[in-house]
Rosetta silent file (secondary structure, phi, psi, omega in degrees, C-alpha in Angstrom):
SEQUENCE: XXXXXXXXXXXXXXXXXXXXXXXXXXXXXXXXXXXXXXXXXXXXXXXXXXXXXXXXXXXXXXXXXXXXXXXXXXXXXXXXXXXXXXXXXXXXXXXXXXXXXXXXXXXXXXXXXXXXXXXXXXXXXXXXXXXXXXXXXXXXXXXXXXXXXXXXXXXXXXXXXXXXXXXXXXXXXXXXXXXXXXX
SCORE:     score description
SCORE:     0.000 S_00000001
   1 L     0.000  -40.339 -179.808   -7.915  -53.912  -41.994 S_00000001
   2 H   -63.021  -42.783  177.308   -6.515  -54.303  -45.496 S_00000001
   3 H   -63.078  -44.831  177.630   -8.607  -51.359  -46.746 S_00000001
   4 H   -55.445  -46.685 -177.913   -7.531  -49.259  -43.751 S_00000001
   5 H   -62.672  -51.042 -175.861   -3.891  -50.067  -44.483 S_00000001
   6 H   -66.459  -41.976 -178.690   -4.041  -49.393  -48.218 S_00000001
   7 H   -69.330  -41.558  179.018   -6.140  -46.220  -47.965 S_00000001
   8 H   -65.831  -40.762  177.715   -4.040  -44.730  -45.152 S_00000001
   9 H   -62.350  -41.652  178.216   -0.811  -45.502  -47.013 S_00000001
  10 H   -63.147  -48.113 -179.675   -2.228  -43.879  -50.157 S_00000001
  11 H   -62.827  -43.119  179.082   -3.383  -40.767  -48.279 S_00000001
  12 H   -58.822  -44.194  179.651   -0.071  -40.429  -46.424 S_00000001
  13 H   -62.508  -46.751 -177.216    1.773  -40.617  -49.752 S_00000001
  14 H   -66.047  -37.908 -175.960   -0.528  -38.087  -51.438 S_00000001
  15 H   -99.275    9.375 -178.974   -0.470  -35.541  -48.608 S_00000001
  16 H   -55.463  -37.166  175.387    3.182  -35.977  -47.612 S_00000001
  17 H   -61.892  -37.857  177.682    4.082  -32.524  -49.001 S_00000001
  18 H   -67.645  -39.634  177.417    1.366  -31.006  -46.793 S_00000001
  19 H   -60.987  -42.982  178.798    2.594  -33.007  -43.785 S_00000001
  20 H   -65.148  -44.013  179.622    6.116  -31.661  -44.369 S_00000001
  21 H   -61.800  -47.906  179.478    4.847  -28.093  -44.780 S_00000001
  22 H   -62.012  -42.361  178.448    2.742  -28.221  -41.598 S_00000001
  23 H   -58.745  -44.785  179.496    5.663  -29.766  -39.694 S_00000001
  24 H   -61.551  -45.180 -178.831    7.942  -26.965  -40.863 S_00000001
  25 H   -65.734  -39.334  177.964    5.441  -24.239  -39.823 S_00000001
  26 H   -60.462  -47.892 -179.530    4.943  -25.811  -36.371 S_00000001
  27 H   -64.931  -34.378 -178.172    8.711  -25.840  -35.769 S_00000001
  28 H   -73.580  -32.222 -171.174    9.061  -22.301  -37.128 S_00000001
  29 H  -103.126   -9.743  179.632    6.240  -20.800  -35.042 S_00000001
  30 L  -157.849  156.105  177.695    6.516  -22.508  -31.643 S_00000001
  31 L   -80.681  153.030  176.455    8.834  -24.429  -29.374 S_00000001
  32 L   113.475  179.773 -177.555    8.303  -28.107  -28.784 S_00000001
  33 L   -71.983  163.772  177.310    7.744  -31.254  -30.821 S_00000001
  34 L   -74.522  -40.473 -175.075    5.872  -31.380  -34.124 S_00000001
  35 E  -106.383  147.876  169.777    3.538  -34.118  -33.000 S_00000001
  36 E  -100.565  131.145  175.286    1.337  -34.546  -29.965 S_00000001
  37 E  -119.661  111.797 -177.894    1.097  -38.104  -28.687 S_00000001
  38 E  -114.651  134.687 -179.729   -1.770  -38.617  -26.274 S_00000001
  39 E   -69.812  129.981  179.593   -2.579  -41.821  -24.452 S_00000001
  40 E  -135.371  155.726  175.668   -6.006  -43.194  -25.429 S_00000001
  41 E   -85.298  126.359  179.248   -7.983  -46.333  -24.714 S_00000001
  42 L  -104.765 -157.763 -179.783   -8.210  -48.559  -27.758 S_00000001
  43 H   -59.560  135.664 -177.480   -9.922  -51.833  -28.559 S_00000001
  44 H    59.977   28.263  177.195  -10.352  -54.010  -25.470 S_00000001
  45 H    63.358   23.307  177.198   -9.197  -51.016  -23.396 S_00000001
  46 L   -83.301  125.248 -178.103   -5.609  -51.452  -24.626 S_00000001
  47 E   -70.960  146.142  172.516   -3.786  -48.136  -24.469 S_00000001
  48 E  -148.146  170.934  179.693   -2.126  -46.613  -27.508 S_00000001
  49 E  -108.066  115.340  176.218   -0.813  -43.168  -28.419 S_00000001
  50 E   -74.548  141.235 -177.983   -2.924  -41.112  -30.782 S_00000001
  51 E  -111.413  128.836  175.884   -0.811  -38.917  -33.056 S_00000001
  52 E  -138.833  159.569  168.469   -1.823  -35.374  -33.967 S_00000001
  53 E   -67.397  137.974 -179.474   -0.013  -32.282  -35.096 S_00000001
  54 L   -68.724  123.857  179.807    0.769  -30.326  -31.943 S_00000001
  55 L  -113.721   -2.672 -177.812   -1.659  -27.429  -31.658 S_00000001
  56 E  -122.760  170.497  176.582   -0.875  -26.425  -28.075 S_00000001
  57 L   -66.488  157.300  176.316    2.092  -25.283  -26.092 S_00000001
  58 L   -57.981  146.061  179.205    4.400  -27.984  -24.711 S_00000001
  59 L    64.791   25.414  179.767    3.082  -29.628  -21.522 S_00000001
  60 H   -60.004  -33.509  179.664   -0.480  -28.404  -22.200 S_00000001
  61 H   -60.250  -32.478 -178.551   -1.833  -31.615  -20.627 S_00000001
  62 H   -81.010  -16.624 -175.913   -0.248  -30.576  -17.326 S_00000001
  63 H   -99.461   -3.211 -178.941   -1.700  -27.053  -17.503 S_00000001
  64 L  -169.219  175.713 -177.837   -5.340  -27.980  -18.052 S_00000001
  65 L   -77.915 -174.095 -176.238   -7.878  -30.752  -18.413 S_00000001
  66 L   -74.587  -14.769  179.840   -8.602  -33.011  -21.358 S_00000001
  67 L   -96.194  151.050 -178.621  -11.123  -30.640  -22.963 S_00000001
  68 L  -110.772  123.831 -179.530  -10.166  -27.593  -24.991 S_00000001
  69 L   -78.567  159.449  171.575  -12.010  -24.322  -24.440 S_00000001
  70 L   -62.443  129.033 -176.667  -12.896  -21.833  -27.108 S_00000001
  71 L    58.880   37.138  178.553   -9.825  -19.576  -27.358 S_00000001
  72 L   -56.234  131.932 -178.249   -7.956  -21.832  -24.928 S_00000001
  73 L   -66.305  -17.093  179.844   -4.762  -20.085  -23.799 S_00000001
  74 L   -77.986  -17.632 -179.308   -2.828  -23.319  -24.341 S_00000001
  75 E   -72.549  139.592  172.492   -3.382  -23.169  -28.127 S_00000001
  76 L   -82.900  160.337  177.661   -0.617  -21.763  -30.294 S_00000001
  77 H   -56.237  -45.972  177.930   -1.635  -19.276  -33.012 S_00000001
  78 H   -69.784  -31.503  177.782   -0.921  -21.836  -35.753 S_00000001
  79 H   -61.350  -36.968  176.528   -2.516  -24.508  -33.579 S_00000001
  80 H   -60.298  -44.100  177.873   -5.817  -22.603  -33.667 S_00000001
  81 H   -61.885  -46.108 -179.556   -5.692  -22.733  -37.452 S_00000001
  82 H   -58.942  -43.118 -178.787   -4.844  -26.452  -37.426 S_00000001
  83 H   -70.203  -41.400 -179.583   -7.760  -27.243  -35.118 S_00000001
  84 H   -63.437  -33.092 -179.174  -10.252  -25.062  -36.983 S_00000001
  85 H   -95.490   -3.684 -178.012   -9.387  -26.776  -40.278 S_00000001
  86 L    67.293   11.775  177.957   -9.003  -30.236  -38.667 S_00000001
  87 H   -65.786  -23.441  179.100   -5.518  -30.477  -40.190 S_00000001
  88 H   -63.338  -19.151 -177.581   -4.193  -31.430  -36.748 S_00000001
  89 H   -82.487  -16.816 -174.925   -5.935  -34.807  -37.240 S_00000001
  90 L   -51.984  -40.905 -179.033   -3.963  -35.856  -40.374 S_00000001
  91 L   -62.225  -12.427  176.135   -1.225  -37.731  -38.461 S_00000001
  92 H   -66.021  -14.161  172.714   -3.893  -40.167  -37.254 S_00000001
  93 H   -59.009  -31.719  176.553   -3.457  -41.751  -40.672 S_00000001
  94 H   -69.071  -36.122  175.046   -0.283  -43.249  -39.133 S_00000001
  95 H   -62.510  -39.079  177.918   -2.411  -44.703  -36.302 S_00000001
  96 H   -67.399  -44.962  179.378   -4.620  -46.310  -38.960 S_00000001
  97 H   -57.730  -41.729 -178.475   -1.562  -47.561  -40.862 S_00000001
  98 H   -77.523  -13.513  178.236   -0.158  -49.131  -37.653 S_00000001
  99 L    94.680    2.553  177.736   -3.508  -50.762  -36.827 S_00000001
 100 L   -73.649  -28.697 -176.678   -4.294  -48.834  -33.636 S_00000001
 101 L  -135.428  167.480  173.367   -7.254  -47.131  -35.303 S_00000001
 102 E  -119.825  172.460  176.050   -9.599  -47.505  -38.235 S_00000001
 103 E   -68.441  -39.869 -179.567  -11.064  -44.798  -40.452 S_00000001
 104 E  -122.072  134.208  178.982  -14.498  -45.276  -38.878 S_00000001
 105 L   163.580  168.172  179.062  -15.168  -46.240  -35.274 S_00000001
 106 L   -56.329  132.982  178.525  -15.800  -44.601  -31.917 S_00000001
 107 L   -56.957  135.627  179.270  -13.324  -41.772  -31.371 S_00000001
 108 L   -66.480  141.401 -174.044  -10.639  -42.919  -28.928 S_00000001
 109 E  -118.391  156.895  176.027  -11.094  -41.444  -25.491 S_00000001
 110 L   -70.104  152.828 -177.660   -8.756  -40.677  -22.579 S_00000001
 111 H   -60.621  -28.603  178.933   -8.671  -43.217  -19.757 S_00000001
 112 H   -51.776  -40.794 -179.769  -10.215  -40.684  -17.379 S_00000001
 113 H   -87.120  -42.093 -176.790  -13.533  -41.235  -19.180 S_00000001
 114 H   -66.667  -28.340  176.852  -13.216  -44.873  -20.275 S_00000001
 115 L   -66.677  -16.022  179.277  -12.468  -45.931  -16.684 S_00000001
 116 L   -95.695   -3.649 -179.257  -15.971  -44.655  -15.821 S_00000001
 117 L   -60.047  136.498  177.520  -17.731  -46.727  -18.495 S_00000001
 118 L  -133.282  152.881  174.189  -20.525  -48.890  -17.085 S_00000001
 119 H    52.776 -126.200 -176.946  -22.903  -51.394  -18.637 S_00000001
 120 H   -60.039  -27.656 -179.329  -23.470  -50.779  -22.344 S_00000001
 121 H   -59.114  -29.423  179.985  -20.749  -48.123  -22.449 S_00000001
 122 H   -64.580  -21.625  177.327  -18.156  -50.903  -22.160 S_00000001
 123 H   -63.423  -25.690 -179.697  -19.253  -52.087  -25.627 S_00000001
 124 H   -56.890  -35.709 -177.168  -17.570  -48.976  -27.019 S_00000001
 125 H   -85.340    6.061  179.348  -14.210  -50.585  -26.257 S_00000001
 126 H   -86.608   -8.027 -179.985  -15.126  -53.803  -28.095 S_00000001
 127 L  -124.790  161.535  178.687  -14.278  -52.278  -31.483 S_00000001
 128 L   -68.337  134.223  177.152  -11.273  -50.501  -32.915 S_00000001
 129 L   -67.600  159.793 -176.871  -11.466  -46.726  -32.427 S_00000001
 130 E  -131.406  171.102  176.471  -11.704  -44.567  -35.511 S_00000001
 131 E   -72.114  -34.215 -178.996  -10.903  -41.190  -36.962 S_00000001
 132 E  -141.046  156.134  177.066  -14.607  -40.462  -37.393 S_00000001
 133 L  -161.408 -173.157  179.079  -17.984  -41.678  -36.162 S_00000001
 134 H   -57.032  -43.201 -177.446  -21.501  -40.422  -35.481 S_00000001
 135 H   -65.888  -36.295  178.444  -20.296  -38.372  -32.491 S_00000001
 136 H   -63.195  -37.225  179.528  -17.520  -36.723  -34.528 S_00000001
 137 H   -71.985  -46.477 -178.824  -20.090  -35.567  -37.044 S_00000001
 138 H   -62.070  -38.349 -176.258  -22.591  -34.410  -34.406 S_00000001
 139 L  -114.994   49.653 -175.548  -19.927  -32.514  -32.441 S_00000001
 140 L   -69.514  -21.319  177.687  -17.671  -31.337  -35.273 S_00000001
 141 L  -114.965   60.234 -172.697  -17.158  -27.894  -33.673 S_00000001
 142 H   -58.785  -41.494 -179.005  -16.390  -29.050  -30.155 S_00000001
 143 H   -57.929  -43.055  179.094  -14.443  -25.941  -29.087 S_00000001
 144 H   -69.862  -37.765  178.737  -17.441  -23.745  -29.923 S_00000001
 145 H   -62.269  -40.683 -177.718  -19.861  -26.210  -28.328 S_00000001
 146 H   -75.415  -29.372 -177.199  -17.882  -26.170  -25.085 S_00000001
 147 L    75.251 -144.138 -175.509  -17.443  -22.411  -24.951 S_00000001
 148 L  -133.702    0.837 -178.242  -14.895  -21.064  -22.495 S_00000001
 149 L  -110.630  122.531  175.853  -16.211  -21.541  -18.944 S_00000001
 150 L    46.687   53.500 -171.953  -15.499  -24.706  -16.920 S_00000001
 151 H   -63.724  -36.264 -178.638  -15.231  -26.771  -20.085 S_00000001
 152 H   -65.630  -43.444  178.099  -14.160  -30.038  -18.463 S_00000001
 153 H   -64.897  -44.744  179.249  -17.172  -30.092  -16.145 S_00000001
 154 H   -62.217  -43.451  179.412  -19.557  -29.102  -18.960 S_00000001
 155 H   -60.470  -49.821 -175.441  -18.091  -31.768  -21.246 S_00000001
 156 H   -62.305  -39.456 -175.805  -18.346  -34.526  -18.649 S_00000001
 157 H   -85.413  -33.826 -171.591  -21.945  -33.730  -17.677 S_00000001
 158 H  -111.648  -32.047 -174.199  -23.456  -32.651  -21.007 S_00000001
 159 H   -98.640  -48.361 -176.476  -21.376  -33.864  -23.942 S_00000001
 160 H   -55.019  -43.478  177.487  -19.786  -37.180  -22.936 S_00000001
 161 H   -61.630  -38.459  178.562  -23.160  -38.908  -22.284 S_00000001
 162 H   -68.104  -41.562  178.116  -24.446  -37.835  -25.721 S_00000001
 163 H   -63.773  -41.335 -179.813  -21.223  -38.941  -27.397 S_00000001
 164 H   -64.560  -37.003  175.474  -21.375  -42.294  -25.618 S_00000001
 165 H   -58.366  -45.739 -179.878  -24.949  -42.803  -26.830 S_00000001
 166 H   -69.926  -34.084  177.245  -23.732  -42.224  -30.403 S_00000001
 167 H   -66.062  -43.205  178.092  -20.669  -44.443  -29.887 S_00000001
 168 H   -64.119  -41.123  176.868  -22.891  -47.277  -28.625 S_00000001
 169 H   -56.027  -44.769  179.416  -25.209  -46.717  -31.606 S_00000001
 170 H   -59.582  -48.483 -177.761  -22.215  -47.187  -33.902 S_00000001
 171 H   -60.277  -41.541 -179.520  -21.196  -50.442  -32.195 S_00000001
 172 H   -68.758  -30.059 -175.309  -24.742  -51.800  -32.414 S_00000001
 173 L  -108.272   15.850 -173.491  -25.104  -50.850  -36.092 S_00000001
 174 L   -56.596  129.117  176.051  -21.574  -51.598  -37.254 S_00000001
 175 L  -166.835  159.431  177.935  -21.411  -52.514  -40.927 S_00000001
 176 H   -61.917  -39.892  179.382  -19.389  -51.687  -44.012 S_00000001
 177 H   -60.816  -47.061  179.247  -22.408  -49.849  -45.426 S_00000001
 178 H   -65.032  -36.254  176.721  -22.727  -47.636  -42.320 S_00000001
 179 H   -60.890  -42.753  178.145  -18.983  -46.957  -42.394 S_00000001
 180 H   -63.628  -39.978  177.825  -19.319  -45.716  -45.964 S_00000001
 181 H   -62.664  -44.568  179.378  -22.266  -43.517  -44.973 S_00000001
 182 H   -63.793  -43.625  178.124  -20.294  -42.021  -42.076 S_00000001
 183 L   -61.959    0.000    0.000  -17.286  -41.399  -44.327 S_00000001
């Protein structure tokens, strides 16, 4: 926790000019808030709000499912850039700073999926979620992997089980050494 705190504080300080610049461009190019706050299941299934730069139109959650299609109509033009470069993820450093997340751990998931966890899958919620893990590396281009047709159904049937396998693998093999390897 101490390393998470110190490293996130250092990164936030170092990239604060970039955070300000991205915030300014979001406000300049689209209506709505700078940040997206999405409810996620954390350690012991305790909900928290993940923070990201907003890459979609306001109320995007109400206009579609939890998965994002390739060329999703809900994405803003600048939001596409943010997602492609993963810059939309930078505000999660604040989640790490606050203790909701760690740098490495199973990616936090929406309750829609965690409420369906059975057996070993429940172990995923026994550790603090992270910014990156095995599944994040394996599925680093999720929008392209999902394509553009019926993405929520495809994700639930084909991707979520594979991600859960990798999340469980992380929990079973958790160690400082493995965290360094993943980073």
